[in-house]
C-alpha positions as CSV (number, residue, x, y, z in Angstrom):
1,M,-0.2,0.0,0.1
2,S,1.6,3.5,-0.9
3,A,1.9,6.1,1.6
4,L,-1.1,8.2,-0.2
5,A,-3.1,5.0,-0.2
6,Q,-2.9,4.9,3.4
7,V,-3.8,8.5,3.4
8,A,-7.1,7.6,1.9
9,E,-7.8,5.1,4.3
10,Y,-7.3,7.1,7.2
11,S,-9.1,9.9,5.8
12,S,-12.2,7.9,5.4
13,K,-12.4,7.8,9.6
14,H,-12.6,11.7,9.4
15,P,-15.3,12.8,7.0
16,K,-15.7,16.4,6.3
17,P,-19.4,18.0,7.3
18,A,-20.9,18.5,4.2
19,D,-22.6,22.0,5.1
20,I,-19.7,23.7,6.3
21,T,-16.8,25.8,4.6
22,F,-13.7,26.2,6.4
23,E,-11.2,28.9,5.7
24,Y,-7.3,29.1,7.1
25,G,-7.8,32.7,8.8
26,T,-5.8,34.6,11.0
27,A,-5.3,32.4,13.8
28,G,-5.7,29.3,11.6
29,F,-9.0,27.5,11.9
30,R,-11.6,28.3,14.1
31,T,-14.9,27.2,14.8
32,I,-17.3,24.7,16.8
33,G,-14.8,22.2,18.4
34,E,-17.1,18.8,17.3
35,T,-17.0,20.2,13.6
36,L,-13.4,20.4,13.3
37,E,-12.4,16.5,13.6
38,S,-11.7,16.3,9.9
39,T,-10.1,19.7,9.4
40,V,-7.5,18.9,12.2
41,F,-7.0,15.5,10.5
42,R,-5.9,17.0,7.4
43,A,-3.9,19.8,9.1
44,G,-1.6,17.1,10.6
45,L,-0.9,15.8,6.7
46,L,-0.2,19.1,5.9
47,A,2.0,19.6,9.0
48,A,3.9,16.6,7.6
49,L,4.3,17.9,4.0
50,R,5.2,21.3,5.3
51,S,7.9,19.5,7.2
52,Q,9.1,17.7,4.0
53,S,9.3,20.8,2.1
54,K,11.5,22.1,5.1
55,Q,13.7,19.2,4.5
56,G,12.4,17.5,7.7
57,Q,12.4,20.5,10.1
58,V,9.9,20.3,12.8
59,I,6.4,21.5,12.4
60,G,4.0,22.6,15.2
61,V,0.3,21.9,15.3
62,M,-1.7,23.9,18.0
63,I,-5.3,22.5,19.0
64,T,-6.5,26.0,20.5
65,A,-9.4,28.4,20.2
66,S,-7.5,31.1,22.1
67,H,-9.9,33.8,24.0
68,N,-13.0,32.2,22.0
69,H,-16.2,30.4,23.8
70,E,-15.4,26.7,25.2
71,R,-17.7,25.3,22.8
72,D,-15.3,26.4,19.9
73,N,-11.7,25.1,19.0
74,G,-9.0,25.3,16.4
75,V,-5.9,24.4,14.9
76,K,-3.0,26.2,13.2
77,L,0.4,25.1,12.1
78,V,3.7,26.7,13.4
79,D,6.7,27.1,11.0
80,P,10.5,26.1,12.1
81,M,11.3,29.3,13.8
82,G,8.2,29.4,15.8
83,E,6.4,31.9,13.7
84,M,3.1,31.9,11.9
85,L,2.7,29.5,9.1
86,Q,3.7,30.9,5.5
87,Q,1.2,32.8,3.9
88,S,1.5,31.2,0.9
89,W,0.7,28.0,2.4
90,E,-2.8,29.2,3.8
91,G,-4.8,28.4,0.8
92,Y,-3.5,24.9,0.7
93,C,-4.9,24.8,4.2
94,T,-8.4,26.0,3.1
95,D,-8.2,23.9,-0.2
96,M,-7.1,20.6,2.2
97,A,-9.9,21.3,4.7
98,N,-12.6,21.7,1.9
99,A,-11.9,18.4,-0.1
100,S,-15.0,17.0,-0.5
101,S,-14.0,13.2,-0.6
102,D,-10.8,11.1,0.6
103,S,-9.7,10.9,-2.9
104,Q,-9.4,14.6,-3.2
105,V,-7.5,14.7,0.0
106,V,-5.3,12.5,-1.8
107,D,-5.1,14.6,-5.1
108,I,-4.6,17.9,-3.4
109,L,-2.0,16.4,-1.3
110,A,0.1,15.0,-4.2
111,S,-0.7,18.5,-6.0
112,I,0.9,20.5,-3.3
113,A,3.9,18.1,-3.3
114,Q,4.3,18.5,-7.1
115,L,4.2,22.3,-6.7
116,E,6.3,22.8,-4.1
117,G,8.8,20.1,-5.5
118,I,8.7,18.5,-2.3
119,D,10.5,15.1,-1.5
120,M,8.1,12.9,0.3
121,S,10.8,10.1,0.8
122,I,12.1,12.6,3.5
123,R,10.6,11.7,7.3
124,P,8.6,14.4,8.7
125,K,8.7,15.8,12.1
126,V,5.9,17.4,13.8
127,A,5.4,18.8,17.5
128,Y,1.9,19.0,18.5
129,A,-0.1,20.2,21.9
130,R,-3.4,21.6,22.8
131,D,-5.4,23.7,25.3
132,T,-8.0,22.6,27.8
133,R,-10.8,22.7,26.0
134,P,-13.3,19.5,26.3
135,S,-13.0,18.9,22.1
136,G,-9.2,18.9,22.7
137,P,-9.1,15.0,23.3
138,L,-11.2,14.2,19.9
139,L,-9.2,16.8,18.0
140,Q,-6.0,15.3,19.2
141,S,-7.1,11.8,17.9
142,A,-7.7,13.1,14.2
143,L,-4.5,15.0,14.5
144,E,-2.7,11.8,15.6
145,D,-4.2,10.0,12.6
146,G,-3.2,12.5,10.2
147,L,0.1,12.1,11.4
148,A,0.5,8.4,11.3
149,A,-0.8,8.4,7.8
150,L,2.3,9.8,6.5
151,D,4.5,8.0,9.2
152,V,5.6,11.4,11.1
153,E,8.2,11.2,14.1
154,A,5.9,13.2,16.2
155,T,6.5,14.6,19.8
156,N,3.3,15.1,21.8
157,F,3.8,17.8,24.4
158,G,0.5,17.5,26.1
159,I,-1.6,20.5,27.6
160,V,0.6,23.6,27.4
161,T,0.4,27.3,26.2
162,T,0.3,28.1,22.6
163,P,3.5,30.3,23.0
164,Q,5.2,27.5,24.7
165,L,4.5,25.3,21.7
166,H,5.6,28.1,19.5
167,Y,8.8,27.9,21.7
168,F,9.3,24.4,21.7
169,V,9.5,24.0,17.8
170,R,12.1,26.8,17.6
171,C,14.0,25.1,20.1
172,L,14.1,22.1,18.6
173,N,14.9,23.1,15.3
174,T,17.9,25.1,16.4
175,A,19.3,22.6,18.6
176,N,22.9,22.1,18.8
177,S,23.9,25.1,16.8
178,P,25.1,28.4,17.3
179,S,21.6,29.8,17.3
180,S,20.3,27.4,20.2
181,Y,17.1,28.9,21.5
182,G,16.9,26.5,24.5
183,E,15.7,23.3,25.9
184,P,12.2,22.3,24.3
185,T,10.7,21.2,27.4
186,E,8.5,23.0,30.2
187,A,11.3,22.9,32.7
188,G,13.5,24.6,29.7
189,Y,11.0,27.1,29.2
190,N,10.7,28.3,32.8
191,T,14.1,27.9,33.4
192,K,15.3,30.1,30.6
193,Y,12.5,32.9,31.4
194,G,13.1,32.6,35.1
195,Q,16.7,33.1,35.3
196,A,16.5,35.8,32.5
197,F,14.1,37.6,35.0
198,L,16.2,37.0,37.9
199,R,19.5,38.3,36.5
200,L,17.1,41.4,35.5
201,V,15.6,42.6,39.0
202,D,18.6,41.3,41.5
203,G,19.2,43.7,44.3
204,K,16.3,46.0,43.3
205,P,13.3,46.4,45.7
206,L,10.7,43.6,46.1
207,P,7.3,44.3,44.3
208,S,3.8,43.6,45.7
209,T,1.9,40.9,44.9
210,L,1.1,40.4,41.5
211,H,-2.8,39.1,41.0
212,I,-3.2,36.9,37.6
213,D,-6.7,36.3,36.1
214,A,-5.9,33.0,34.1
215,A,-9.0,32.7,32.1
216,N,-9.8,29.3,33.5
217,G,-7.4,28.4,30.8
218,V,-4.1,26.4,30.5
219,G,-2.2,29.5,31.5
220,A,-3.4,29.0,35.3
221,P,-1.4,25.6,35.7
222,Q,1.7,26.8,33.6
223,V,2.3,30.4,35.5
224,R,2.1,28.3,38.8
225,K,4.8,26.1,37.5
226,L,6.7,29.0,36.2
227,A,6.4,30.7,39.8
228,D,7.9,27.7,41.2
229,A,10.5,27.4,39.2
230,I,11.5,31.1,39.4
231,G,11.2,30.6,43.6
232,S,11.7,34.1,44.5
233,P,10.0,36.8,45.9
234,Y,10.4,39.0,43.0
235,F,7.6,36.9,41.4
236,N,5.1,36.7,44.2
237,I,1.6,36.0,42.5
238,E,-1.9,35.0,43.3
239,V,-3.6,32.9,40.7
240,H,-7.6,33.8,40.1
241,N,-10.1,32.2,37.7
242,G,-7.7,29.2,37.4
243,D,-10.3,26.2,37.2
244,I,-9.5,24.1,34.2
245,D,-11.6,21.1,35.4
246,T,-15.3,22.5,35.5
247,L,-17.0,23.0,32.0
248,G,-18.3,26.3,31.2
249,K,-15.7,28.4,32.7
250,L,-13.2,29.3,30.1
251,N,-13.0,32.7,29.3
252,I,-16.2,33.4,30.5
253,D,-16.7,36.9,32.3
254,C,-12.7,36.6,32.6
255,G,-9.4,36.6,30.8
256,A,-7.9,39.4,28.4
257,D,-10.5,39.9,25.8
258,Y,-13.1,40.3,28.4
259,V,-11.4,42.7,30.4
260,K,-10.2,44.8,27.5
261,S,-13.7,44.7,25.6
262,N,-15.7,45.4,28.7
263,Q,-13.0,47.8,30.3
264,R,-13.7,46.0,33.9
265,S,-12.0,43.6,36.1
266,P,-12.6,39.8,35.5
267,V,-15.3,38.0,37.9
268,G,-13.2,36.8,40.7
269,T,-11.3,39.6,41.4
270,T,-11.7,42.7,43.5
271,L,-9.7,45.6,42.9
272,V,-8.0,47.1,45.8
273,P,-6.1,50.5,45.4
274,G,-2.4,50.1,45.0
275,G,-3.1,46.6,43.8
276,R,-1.5,45.0,40.6
277,Y,-3.4,43.0,38.4
278,C,-3.2,41.4,35.0
279,S,-5.3,38.9,32.8
280,F,-4.3,36.2,30.3
281,D,-6.5,34.9,27.3
282,G,-7.4,31.1,27.3
283,D,-4.2,29.9,25.7
284,A,-1.9,32.7,27.2
285,D,-0.6,34.5,24.5
286,R,-2.3,37.8,25.4
287,I,-1.9,39.9,28.4
288,V,-3.0,43.1,29.7
289,Y,-2.7,44.9,33.2
290,Y,-5.2,47.1,35.1
291,Y,-5.8,48.8,38.7
292,G,-8.2,50.4,40.6
293,D,-7.7,53.7,41.5
294,D,-8.8,55.5,45.5
295,H,-12.0,56.3,43.8
296,G,-12.8,52.6,42.5
297,I,-12.3,53.8,38.9
298,F,-10.9,51.1,36.8
299,H,-8.0,51.5,34.8
300,L,-6.8,49.3,31.5
301,L,-3.1,48.6,30.8
302,D,-3.6,47.1,27.5
303,G,-1.0,46.2,24.6
304,D,-0.6,50.0,23.7
305,K,0.6,50.9,27.1
306,I,2.6,47.7,27.0
307,S,4.3,48.7,23.9
308,T,5.1,52.2,25.0
309,L,6.6,51.1,28.6
310,V,8.9,48.2,26.5
311,A,9.7,50.9,23.9
312,T,10.9,53.4,26.3
313,Y,13.1,50.9,28.2
314,L,14.6,49.7,25.4
315,R,15.3,52.9,23.6
316,D,17.0,54.4,27.1
317,L,19.2,50.9,27.4
318,V,20.2,51.5,23.8
319,A,21.4,54.8,24.6
320,A,23.2,53.7,27.7
321,A,24.7,51.2,25.7
322,G,26.3,53.7,23.6
323,V,24.7,52.0,20.2
324,T,24.2,54.9,17.9
325,D,22.9,53.5,15.1
326,L,20.6,50.8,16.6
327,Q,17.0,51.8,16.2
328,V,14.4,51.0,18.5
329,G,10.8,50.9,16.6
330,V,7.2,50.2,17.1
331,V,4.5,48.4,14.7
332,Q,0.9,49.1,15.8
333,T,-2.6,48.5,14.3
334,A,-5.4,50.3,13.5
335,Y,-6.8,49.3,17.2
336,A,-4.1,51.0,18.5
337,N,-5.2,54.4,20.6
338,G,-4.6,57.8,19.0
339,S,-2.8,58.8,21.9
340,S,-0.3,55.8,22.3
341,T,0.7,56.7,18.7
342,S,1.1,60.3,19.5
343,Y,3.1,59.6,22.5
344,I,5.4,57.1,20.4
345,K,6.0,59.7,17.7
346,D,6.0,63.0,19.6
347,T,7.2,62.1,23.1
348,L,9.5,59.6,22.4
349,R,10.2,60.5,18.7
350,L,10.5,56.6,17.7
351,P,9.6,55.3,14.1
352,T,6.3,53.8,14.3
353,V,4.6,51.9,11.2
354,F,1.0,50.7,11.0
355,A,0.5,46.7,9.9
356,K,-3.0,45.0,9.2
357,T,-4.4,43.2,12.3
358,G,-2.9,39.8,13.1
359,V,0.5,38.8,14.4
360,K,1.8,37.4,11.4
361,H,1.6,40.9,9.6
362,L,2.9,42.8,12.8
363,H,5.9,40.4,13.2
364,H,6.7,40.8,9.5
365,E,6.9,44.4,9.9
366,A,8.9,44.0,13.2
367,E,11.5,42.1,11.3
368,K,12.6,45.0,9.2
369,M,13.5,47.1,12.3
370,S,16.6,46.8,14.4
371,I,14.8,46.2,17.3
372,G,11.1,46.2,16.9
373,A,8.4,46.1,19.6
374,Y,4.7,45.0,18.6
375,F,1.7,44.6,20.5
376,E,-1.9,44.5,19.3
377,A,-4.1,46.6,21.5
378,N,-5.5,43.2,22.8
379,G,-2.4,42.4,24.5
380,H,-0.5,40.1,22.0
381,G,2.9,40.9,21.2
382,T,6.5,40.7,21.5
383,V,10.2,42.3,20.6
384,L,12.0,41.1,17.8
385,F,16.1,41.3,17.7
386,N,17.2,41.8,14.2
387,P,20.4,39.8,13.4
388,C,22.3,43.0,12.5
389,A,21.1,44.4,15.6
390,V,22.5,41.5,17.6
391,E,25.7,41.8,15.8
392,K,26.1,45.5,16.5
393,L,25.5,44.5,20.0
394,Q,28.2,42.1,19.9
395,A,30.7,44.2,18.8
396,V,30.1,46.9,21.2
397,R,33.3,47.3,23.5
398,P,32.0,48.9,27.0
399,E,34.1,51.8,27.9
400,T,32.5,52.3,31.2
401,P,30.4,50.0,33.9
402,A,27.6,52.1,33.3
403,Q,27.6,51.1,29.4
404,A,28.4,47.5,30.5
405,D,25.8,47.3,32.6
406,A,23.4,48.4,29.8
407,I,24.8,46.0,27.2
408,D,24.2,43.0,29.8
409,R,20.8,44.2,30.2
410,L,20.0,44.3,26.7
411,W,21.5,40.5,26.5
412,A,19.1,39.4,29.5
413,L,16.4,41.0,28.0
414,R,16.7,39.1,24.8
415,D,16.9,36.0,27.0
416,L,13.4,37.0,28.7
417,I,11.6,37.7,25.5
418,N,9.9,35.0,23.3
419,E,10.8,36.1,20.0
420,S,8.9,33.5,18.1
421,V,5.4,34.8,19.0
422,G,3.4,36.7,21.7
423,D,3.5,35.2,25.0
424,A,1.7,36.1,28.1
425,M,4.0,34.8,30.5
426,S,7.0,36.3,28.6
427,D,5.7,39.3,28.1
428,M,4.6,39.4,32.1
429,L,8.0,39.0,33.1
430,L,8.9,41.7,30.8
431,V,6.9,44.2,32.2
432,E,7.5,42.9,35.6
433,T,11.3,43.8,35.1
434,I,10.4,46.9,33.8
435,L,8.3,48.4,36.6
436,I,10.8,46.7,39.1
437,C,13.7,48.5,37.6
438,K,12.0,51.8,37.4
439,G,10.3,51.3,40.8
440,W,7.0,52.4,39.3
441,T,3.6,51.4,40.3
442,L,0.7,50.7,37.7
443,E,-0.1,54.4,38.3
444,Q,3.0,56.0,37.5
445,W,3.1,53.3,34.5
446,D,-0.3,54.8,33.4
447,A,0.7,58.3,33.8
448,A,2.8,58.8,30.7
449,Y,0.2,59.3,28.3
450,T,-3.8,59.4,29.1
451,D,-5.7,57.0,26.6
452,L,-8.8,58.5,24.7
453,P,-11.7,56.9,25.5
454,S,-12.1,54.1,23.1
455,R,-15.3,51.2,22.6
456,L,-14.8,47.8,20.3
457,L,-17.9,46.6,19.3
458,K,-18.9,43.0,17.6
459,V,-21.7,43.3,14.5
460,V,-22.7,39.7,13.5
461,V,-23.4,39.8,9.7
462,N,-24.5,37.5,7.1
463,D,-20.8,37.6,5.2
464,R,-17.9,38.9,6.5
465,N,-16.5,38.6,3.1
466,I,-18.1,41.7,1.6
467,F,-16.4,43.9,3.7
468,K,-12.9,44.8,2.1
469,T,-10.0,47.0,3.7
470,T,-7.2,49.3,2.9
471,D,-4.7,51.6,4.8
472,A,-3.7,49.1,7.4
473,E,-7.7,48.1,7.6
474,Q,-8.3,51.7,8.7
475,K,-10.7,52.2,5.4
476,L,-13.4,50.1,4.0
477,T,-13.7,50.1,-0.1
478,S,-16.4,47.8,0.3
479,P,-19.8,47.8,0.9
480,L,-19.7,50.8,-1.3
481,G,-20.5,53.9,0.2
482,L,-20.3,52.4,3.8
483,Q,-16.8,54.4,4.5
484,D,-18.5,57.6,3.5
485,V,-21.1,57.3,6.2
486,V,-18.4,56.3,9.2
487,D,-16.4,59.2,7.8
488,S,-19.8,61.4,8.2
489,L,-20.4,60.2,11.8
490,V,-16.9,60.6,12.8
491,A,-16.6,64.2,11.9
492,K,-19.1,64.9,14.5
493,F,-17.1,64.4,17.4
494,P,-13.9,66.0,18.7
495,K,-10.8,63.7,18.1
496,G,-13.2,60.9,16.8
497,R,-12.0,58.0,14.8
498,S,-13.7,54.8,14.0
499,F,-13.0,52.0,11.5
500,V,-14.7,48.7,10.6
501,R,-13.3,45.6,9.7
502,P,-14.1,41.9,9.4
503,S,-13.3,39.6,11.9
504,G,-10.7,36.6,11.0
505,T,-12.2,34.0,12.9
506,E,-16.4,34.5,12.4
507,D,-19.0,36.1,10.5
508,A,-19.0,39.3,12.3
509,V,-17.1,42.6,12.0
510,R,-15.4,44.8,14.3
511,V,-16.3,48.3,14.8
512,Y,-13.6,50.5,16.9
513,A,-14.2,54.2,17.9
514,E,-12.5,56.4,20.2
515,A,-13.3,60.3,20.8
516,A,-12.7,62.9,23.3
517,T,-14.8,61.9,25.8
518,R,-16.6,58.6,26.9
519,S,-19.9,59.7,26.3
520,D,-18.9,60.9,22.5
521,C,-16.8,57.9,22.2
522,D,-20.0,55.4,22.8
523,Q,-22.1,57.3,20.8
524,L,-19.9,56.9,17.8
525,A,-19.2,53.3,18.2
526,Y,-23.1,52.5,18.4
527,A,-23.7,55.0,15.6
528,V,-21.3,53.3,13.4
529,A,-22.2,49.5,14.4
530,G,-25.9,50.6,13.9
531,A,-25.0,52.0,10.1
532,V,-23.0,48.7,9.7
533,F,-26.2,46.5,10.6
534,D,-28.5,48.3,8.7
535,K,-26.8,49.1,5.3
536,A,-24.3,45.6,5.4
537,G,-26.5,42.8,6.3
538,G,-26.7,42.5,10.2
539,R,-27.9,39.1,11.2
540,G,-30.8,38.4,13.8
541,V,-32.1,40.9,16.0
542,R,-30.5,44.5,15.7
543,P,-29.1,45.1,19.3
544,A,-31.2,47.8,21.5
545,E,-28.2,50.0,22.2
546,F,-27.4,50.2,18.2
547,L,-28.0,54.0,17.1
């Protein structure tokens, strides 16, 4: 029996639902978990083929739906350096997922191999993991059939965070090389980041307790393991919403997406003035901070605030290191608060560029910078050190103790940062490091600039595909005339800004609005949402708050 004949036999165990069309979007495939069995099986086949196209390097497969409801699940492929799947392969994923028969699965597989010039005699290698969702075991079993069908050398990392899998993939592919990234185990991950953190904060005043909302997801057990590995009062944490065993709790009224979208603290936490709080999302690739002031008012420190904090610290260290031709830059999306963009450009005087929403787009832009910090407003981001920047740092010969210390800190920061992907735990340690070294409270961090009031809404529509954008998704080109309506509404409000973009994961569009006051912001957001619903195929009952 040929390898492809074996594929057809395995495929027959995982038939595609007849009435669903799948699409590999910004975060891979994502929908109701039980409908994804065939898709995850086929993702296993493609991961094997991708590995063969990379001469047997390890490819990652992560089964997760991140911040989505527990009933959902998803799957995405991870390329050899821990980065997102190369964009040109996304179409292959969509084609494969929608193959209508077992024979068509085989035909598409053979076609891709021919188009890409892949030697299918190479034994493929795949590393995989999943989060805590109840549909996870079913989908993992389907994935394992896909891997078995092509005789993959597979490594199961169990239940870990999405960024941990990205880290493991990078470690496996750089092992025994000058660019070795670390040990591809949970202990190796915790040791690398924990030791870098302690190198940076040693001798500084101890911080108060950090309260972590883990969204009742996989971040809860993993951050506890990280704390155990660090074993220091510099990382004194209390985990809230850490129940991964009770069905129906994942991401419900908690987690980074809930806190960011609702501008309020999660269920299970009580904000105390002077307290320090942060939230992960369900698979721990996003993080936001927040606090309550003396008047009981909630204050959010989102990805924009994290980005400016990190960029400021890096800028100052680079200056202290005396590397004059090393530039720190910032990548943002249209969701970035207008005040943050002004602060980066006018106060920090750092270059900033806009990219389309989605980590793969920000990552690509950050790679062009010497040191590129990218964070989406939702708290998903990281920092990249360009190879040229690394060479320049290696070439510096410090002339003073202060210069030597700055260079040592830059190297330690690089060890602290998960450059493969946005990582809530690594980013948390990065923020904690900066706050400890500066001796800042959350209030002092927040005081750097004042956010414009903003609101993010979701409008469920019949067909998200009719929404087309330009200018880094800040302007609509379709449906025709809708952008004119948005512009006319924005013009009514001081410092008003609003945009509409299709979701990458569901039949819905996102409406973002900001303005000078909370009242104006909400009025603008609900007016734009109402226009979208009325003029572009809103589905279901029109929400009462839409204007």
